[in-house]
N, C-alpha and C positions, 0 to 999 in steps of 0.2 A: 502646335500647342493644343489644339482642339482634341487631338488623339490622346495626348497625355492627360488632359482634364477629364476626358471621358473614361479612360482606363482606370485612373486612380480614383475618380469620383465614384465609379461603380464599385471598386474595391472598398472604399470607405463606406459607401451606402450599404453594401452587403454585410459588412462587419457590424455597423451600428443597428441596421435593420434586424439582423438575426439575433443580436443581443437583446434588443428591445422586445421583439416578438417572442423570443424564446423564454425570457424571464417572466414576461407578463402572462403568457399561457402556462408555462411550467409552474409558476408560483401562485397561480390563481386561487387555489384552495388554502394556501399558507402565505398570505400577503405579509411581507416583512414590514418592519417599522419604516415610516417614510424616510428617515435619515439613511437607512440601509439602501432603500430603493434609489435615492438620489445618488448615493456613493457609487452604486453599481452603474447607474445611468451615466454619470459624468466620467467614470473610469472608462466605460465603453466608448464615449465620445472622444476622449483623448487617444484611446487605442485606434479608433477609426481615423482620426485626424492626424495620426502619425503618417498617414499616406500623403499628406500635404508636404511634409518635410522630405519624404522619399521622392516624391514627384518633382519638387523644385530642384533638389540636388541632382537627380538623374537627368532632368531636362537641361539643366545648366551644364553639366559635365558631358553628357552624351550627345546632345543635339547642338548646343550653343558654344561648344569649345571652352567651357569653363567660365563664361561671362554671362551674367544676367543682371538686369537692373532691378531696383526695388519694385517699381510699378508692374513690370511683367511678372515678377515672382508673386506679387500680391494678387494679380489677376488670376494666375494659375491656382493659387490657394483658394480664392473666393469661388472660382468655378467648381472646384472639388467640393467646397462647402455647400454650394447650392444643390449639387446632385445628391450629396449625402443627406441634406435636409429633406429633399423629396422622398428619399427612401425611408427616413426616420418617420415622417408624417404618415406615409402609406403603411409602414409597419405598425404604427400605433392604431391606425384605423382598422387594419386587419385584425389586430389583437382584440380590439373592442368588439368587432363583429364575431370573432370566433368564441370569445368568452362570454359575450352577452353582458359584459360589465357596464354598469352605469357609473362611470367615474365621476361625472358631474355631481350626481347625488351623493356619492360616497365622500367626495371632497367637501361638498357643502355641509355634510354631517360632521366632518372633522372641524370645519370652521366654527360651527355652533358649539361643539364639544369643548374646543379651546376657550371660547368666550364664557362658557358656563363655569369654567374653573375660576374665573374672576369673581363670580357671584354678584356682579354688578348688573342690575336689571337693564340699565340703558345700553351697556355694552352688549349684553345678550340680545336685546331687541335689534340693535344695529347689525350684529353678526347674523341674525336670522334673516333680516331683509337682504343683506349682501349675499348670503349663501343662497337664498332663493333666486336672486338675480343671476348669480353665477351658474346655478343649475340650469336655468332657462337659456342663458347664453351658450353654455357648453353643449346643449342639445342641438344647436345649430351647427351643421357640419363645417361650413366655411370658417366660422368663428373658432370652432374647436381646432381646425387645422392651423389657423393662424397662431393660436395660443401654443400649439404643439411645436410649431416652427420656431417660436421665440425661445424655446428651451435649448435648442441646439445651435442656432445661428450665432449668438454671441461667442460661444466657445470656438466655432469655426473661424469667426472673424479674428479673435484673439490669437489663435494658433497661426492663421495666415499672416497676420502682422508680424508676429515674432519670427516665423520661418523666413519671411521675405527680408526682414532686417538682418537676420543671422546669415542667410545664404546668398544674398545679393552681392555681386562683384562687378566692378566696372572694368577690371583688367584681368587677364588670365593669371592664374596662380603660378 
């Protein structure tokens, strides 16, 4: 099972890592709308996590004779998720290093700009304080890596749960 987790985890990691790094570096000068960026990112995650479905099915049918329980299937999916998450985080860190982007400051600026649309002085002041705190926190690498990991982990968990439920079998088909 470790071999399957490693093989498909590396495949998922390379898929999502290359999409994240490629789009961040490639679109550096022409940053798309945040909604477009999120759509690209989550579509890439789903593409990468299709490796979970393939891995569980192949492991069940090729190694286990057509039988796999829910918990072993879930473990397989979560192992692949963890490897892909490491690749995702490293790809983001590499993209930030290559582009010199200060995402924390850019995102903080967007937070303030959204608050300014309300024209409410209290909301603007609160947004400025939260944005400044976010920028300070995001400058800390371990905090930034944790935040980055929380973008992909829930998707991998959801796909793992769905795939394990869908593909688990107690008896041969």
